[in-house]
C-alpha positions as CSV (number, residue, x, y, z in Angstrom):
1,M,-7.2,-18.6,-14.6
2,L,-5.7,-16.0,-16.3
3,K,-5.1,-12.9,-14.0
4,E,-4.9,-8.6,-15.1
5,L,-1.1,-7.7,-14.4
6,I,-1.3,-4.4,-12.4
7,T,1.6,-1.8,-13.7
8,Y,2.2,2.0,-12.8
9,P,0.5,4.1,-11.8
10,D,-2.0,1.5,-10.3
11,E,-1.7,2.4,-6.8
12,R,-3.0,-1.1,-5.7
13,I,0.6,-2.3,-5.2
14,R,1.4,-0.5,-2.5
15,Y,-1.0,-2.3,-0.5
16,I,0.4,-4.6,2.7
17,S,0.2,-8.0,1.6
18,A,-1.7,-10.1,4.5
19,D,-0.2,-13.1,6.1
20,I,-2.1,-16.1,4.9
21,R,-3.4,-18.2,7.6
22,K,-5.4,-20.9,5.7
23,Y,-3.8,-23.9,3.0
24,D,-6.9,-24.6,1.6
25,D,-8.8,-24.5,-2.2
26,E,-8.6,-20.1,-1.7
27,L,-5.4,-20.5,-1.6
28,F,-4.4,-23.0,-4.4
29,E,-6.6,-21.2,-6.7
30,L,-4.8,-18.1,-6.1
31,L,-1.9,-20.0,-6.4
32,E,-2.8,-21.6,-9.6
33,N,-4.1,-18.1,-11.1
34,M,-0.5,-16.8,-10.4
35,H,1.1,-19.5,-12.1
36,D,-1.0,-18.8,-15.4
37,T,-0.6,-15.1,-14.8
38,M,3.3,-15.4,-14.8
39,A,3.5,-17.9,-17.7
40,H,1.5,-15.9,-19.9
41,H,3.4,-12.6,-19.4
42,G,6.8,-14.5,-19.5
43,L,7.7,-13.4,-16.3
44,D,10.2,-15.1,-13.7
45,A,8.9,-14.2,-10.3
46,I,5.2,-12.8,-9.3
47,S,3.7,-11.5,-6.0
48,A,-0.1,-11.9,-5.5
49,I,-0.4,-8.1,-5.2
50,Q,0.5,-8.0,-8.6
51,I,-2.6,-9.5,-9.8
52,A,-4.4,-7.1,-7.3
53,I,-4.7,-10.1,-4.4
54,P,-3.1,-8.4,-1.2
55,F,-2.1,-11.8,0.0
56,S,1.7,-12.6,1.2
57,A,2.2,-15.5,-1.6
58,I,5.3,-15.3,-4.1
59,L,6.2,-17.4,-7.2
60,I,9.7,-17.6,-8.2
61,Q,11.9,-19.2,-11.0
62,N,14.7,-21.2,-9.6
63,G,15.9,-23.2,-12.6
64,D,13.5,-25.5,-14.3
65,E,11.3,-25.1,-10.9
66,I,8.9,-22.4,-9.5
67,I,8.9,-21.8,-5.9
68,E,6.0,-21.4,-4.1
69,M,6.5,-18.9,-1.4
70,V,3.5,-18.4,1.5
71,N,4.4,-15.7,4.0
72,A,7.8,-15.3,3.0
73,R,10.5,-13.2,5.8
74,L,14.0,-12.4,5.4
75,I,16.5,-13.7,7.6
76,M,19.6,-13.1,6.7
77,N,21.5,-11.2,4.3
78,E,25.2,-10.9,3.4
79,G,27.4,-8.3,1.4
80,A,25.5,-5.9,-1.3
81,E,26.0,-4.8,-4.5
82,E,24.3,-1.9,-7.2
83,I,22.1,-3.2,-10.1
84,D,20.3,-1.5,-13.0
85,E,16.9,-2.9,-11.5
86,V,13.8,-3.2,-14.4
87,N,10.7,-4.3,-12.7
88,P,7.1,-5.7,-14.9
89,Y,4.8,-2.7,-12.8
90,F,6.9,-0.4,-14.6
91,P,6.9,0.6,-18.4
92,K,9.3,-1.5,-20.7
93,G,12.5,0.4,-20.5
94,F,12.4,2.0,-17.2
95,S,15.2,1.0,-15.0
96,A,17.0,2.5,-11.5
97,K,20.0,1.6,-10.0
98,I,19.3,0.5,-6.3
99,K,21.5,-1.5,-4.1
100,R,20.6,-5.5,-3.0
101,Y,21.9,-7.9,-0.8
102,S,24.3,-10.2,-2.8
103,K,22.9,-12.9,-0.7
104,I,20.0,-13.4,1.3
105,K,18.0,-16.5,3.4
106,V,14.2,-16.5,3.5
107,V,12.2,-18.7,5.4
108,Y,8.2,-19.5,4.2
109,E,5.5,-22.3,4.0
110,N,4.8,-23.9,1.3
111,R,0.8,-24.8,-0.1
112,H,0.3,-26.7,2.7
113,G,1.9,-24.8,5.2
114,E,5.2,-26.7,5.5
115,L,8.0,-24.8,6.8
116,R,11.1,-24.2,4.2
117,H,13.5,-21.9,3.5
118,L,15.8,-21.1,0.9
119,D,19.4,-19.7,0.4
120,A,19.4,-17.3,-2.6
121,E,22.6,-15.5,-4.2
122,G,22.9,-13.6,-7.7
123,D,20.0,-12.5,-9.6
124,L,17.9,-15.1,-7.8
125,S,18.7,-13.0,-4.5
126,F,17.7,-9.9,-6.0
127,R,14.6,-11.2,-8.0
128,L,13.4,-12.3,-4.4
129,Q,14.2,-9.0,-2.8
130,R,11.9,-7.4,-5.5
131,Q,9.2,-9.6,-4.7
132,M,9.3,-9.4,-0.9
133,D,9.4,-5.3,-1.0
134,F,5.8,-5.7,-2.9
135,L,4.3,-7.7,-0.1
136,F,5.2,-4.8,2.2
137,G,4.3,-1.9,-0.4
138,G,6.9,-1.2,-1.5
139,T,9.1,-0.5,-5.2
140,L,12.0,0.0,-6.4
141,L,11.8,3.9,-6.0
142,D,11.4,3.5,-2.2
143,K,15.3,2.6,-2.5
144,L,16.4,6.1,-4.3
145,G,17.7,9.0,-2.4
146,K,15.4,12.1,-2.6
147,D,17.1,13.6,-5.9
148,A,17.4,10.4,-7.8
149,R,13.5,9.6,-6.8
150,K,12.6,12.8,-7.9
151,M,14.2,12.1,-11.4
152,A,12.6,8.9,-12.0
153,E,9.4,9.7,-11.5
154,E,9.8,12.3,-13.9
155,V,11.1,10.2,-16.5
156,L,8.2,7.6,-15.4
157,V,5.5,10.5,-15.7
158,S,7.3,11.2,-19.2
159,Q,7.0,7.8,-20.2
160,H,3.4,7.5,-19.1
161,E,2.0,10.2,-21.4
162,G,4.0,9.0,-24.3
163,I,2.4,5.7,-24.0
164,Y,-0.6,6.3,-23.0
165,D,-1.5,9.7,-24.2
166,F,-3.3,10.6,-21.1
167,G,-2.6,14.7,-21.5
168,V,-2.9,15.0,-17.6
169,S,-0.5,12.8,-15.6
170,C,-1.6,11.3,-12.5
171,P,0.0,13.2,-9.9
172,T,2.3,11.8,-6.7
173,V,0.5,13.6,-4.3
174,F,-3.4,14.7,-4.4
175,V,-4.5,17.7,-2.7
176,R,-7.9,16.0,-1.5
177,D,-5.3,13.7,0.7
178,Y,-4.5,17.1,3.0
179,F,-7.9,17.2,3.2
180,K,-8.0,13.4,4.5
181,K,-4.9,14.1,6.6
182,G,-6.2,17.1,8.3
183,A,-9.5,15.2,9.6
184,K,-7.4,12.5,10.8
185,Y,-5.1,14.6,12.6
186,L,-8.4,16.4,14.3
187,M,-9.8,13.2,15.3
188,G,-6.2,12.0,16.6
189,G,-6.1,15.3,18.7
190,V,-9.8,14.5,20.0
191,A,-9.3,10.7,20.9
192,L,-6.0,11.8,22.9
193,S,-8.5,14.1,24.9
194,F,-9.8,10.7,26.5
195,I,-7.2,10.6,29.2
196,T,-8.1,13.8,30.6
197,P,-11.3,13.2,32.4
198,L,-8.7,11.2,34.5
199,F,-6.9,14.4,35.6
200,V,-8.8,17.6,35.2
201,S,-11.0,19.4,37.2
202,P,-14.8,19.6,36.5
203,S,-14.7,23.3,34.7
204,M,-11.6,22.4,32.6
205,R,-13.6,18.8,31.5
206,E,-16.6,21.3,30.5
207,M,-14.3,23.4,28.6
208,I,-12.5,20.2,26.9
209,Y,-15.9,19.2,25.7
210,R,-16.9,22.1,24.3
211,V,-13.7,22.2,22.3
212,D,-14.1,18.7,21.3
213,K,-17.9,18.7,19.7
214,Y,-16.4,22.3,18.0
215,T,-13.3,20.0,16.7
216,L,-16.0,17.5,15.4
217,V,-17.7,19.8,13.6
218,G,-14.1,20.4,12.0
219,V,-13.8,17.2,10.6
220,V,-17.2,16.8,9.5
221,L,-16.7,19.6,6.9
222,L,-13.3,18.6,5.8
223,M,-14.8,15.2,5.1
224,I,-17.6,17.1,3.0
225,I,-14.2,19.1,1.3
226,Y,-12.6,15.7,0.8
227,F,-15.3,14.0,-0.8
228,F,-16.2,16.8,-3.5
229,Y,-12.8,17.8,-4.1
230,S,-11.8,14.1,-5.0
231,Q,-14.7,13.9,-7.4
232,H,-13.2,16.8,-9.4
233,E,-9.8,15.1,-8.7
234,A,-11.5,12.0,-10.4
235,K,-12.9,13.7,-13.8
236,L,-9.7,15.4,-13.5
237,Y,-7.4,12.0,-13.6
238,K,-9.4,9.4,-14.9
239,Q,-6.7,7.4,-15.5
240,C,-5.4,6.8,-11.9
241,T,-7.2,3.9,-10.3
242,S,-6.9,5.7,-6.8
243,C,-9.3,8.1,-8.4
244,Q,-12.4,5.5,-9.1
245,I,-15.4,6.9,-7.3
246,G,-15.7,3.6,-5.2
247,N,-12.2,3.8,-3.8
248,I,-13.4,7.5,-2.9
249,I,-16.7,6.6,-1.5
250,G,-14.6,3.0,0.5
251,T,-12.1,6.3,1.9
252,V,-15.3,8.2,3.1
253,A,-16.8,5.0,4.8
254,I,-14.0,4.3,6.9
255,M,-13.4,7.8,8.1
256,T,-17.2,8.1,8.8
257,L,-16.7,4.9,11.1
258,Q,-13.8,6.6,12.8
259,L,-15.7,9.7,13.2
260,L,-18.4,7.8,15.0
261,I,-16.2,5.9,17.1
262,V,-14.3,9.1,18.5
263,A,-18.2,11.0,18.8
264,L,-19.4,7.9,21.3
265,G,-16.1,8.4,23.0
266,V,-16.6,12.5,23.2
267,F,-20.3,12.2,24.3
268,L,-20.5,9.4,26.5
269,W,-16.9,9.9,27.9
270,I,-15.5,13.2,27.7
271,A,-19.1,14.9,28.2
272,P,-19.6,16.5,31.8
273,C,-21.5,14.3,34.8
274,K,-24.8,15.8,35.0
């Protein structure tokens, strides 16, 4: 079945692909969908994440053969070469000069879980490395230096606006992320305090308990700000998939679960014994 090919600036390309453990009909269907999508778009390689499925599966053209690679791992590399790389994730006409290994050896499994290996060099090596980058949430931008990446992102924003005319470009960093990071840092600090009852006096434990309670209030406030500011950004950057309300609600749900776990630790472990 033909699937949608995700393209810039869809942030799902950043998802880490999970290893495949079951070699069943679900895997076979995924591989067939990848075959159909690859053929439809005239691609010479594709990863499952390019159709928004975060599983470690790659198809790659090698002569007249299309190799199915499950759970691919790079085990050896040799040499380096600078190439002008293009990528179907980015707009047509966009390229960047990066370094790739000239020769690589990769181990992988086929659709039946049987271990295989592939020695690749030249163009095959470059294409396979590009797909393996996708498996770990990377793109060619991650291989650029700071200045080169900044210039490339400016070009992408310019091309993106020119092609799609969204008016307001999708930013690489959202303001809401600062509130999320703040909440996570505070929860991390509270979690670190869980070891203190083993070493401190009862009076010090009482003080840590009070600080943790105020910190949890701060986490709740940051989460509330995050939720409402995210809705503002969702209206401002309608073209960004990460701004979809479903994604925002999912993030809040995960943070809420983390908060509940930390709060239980505070009230059941840190709280002074009566």
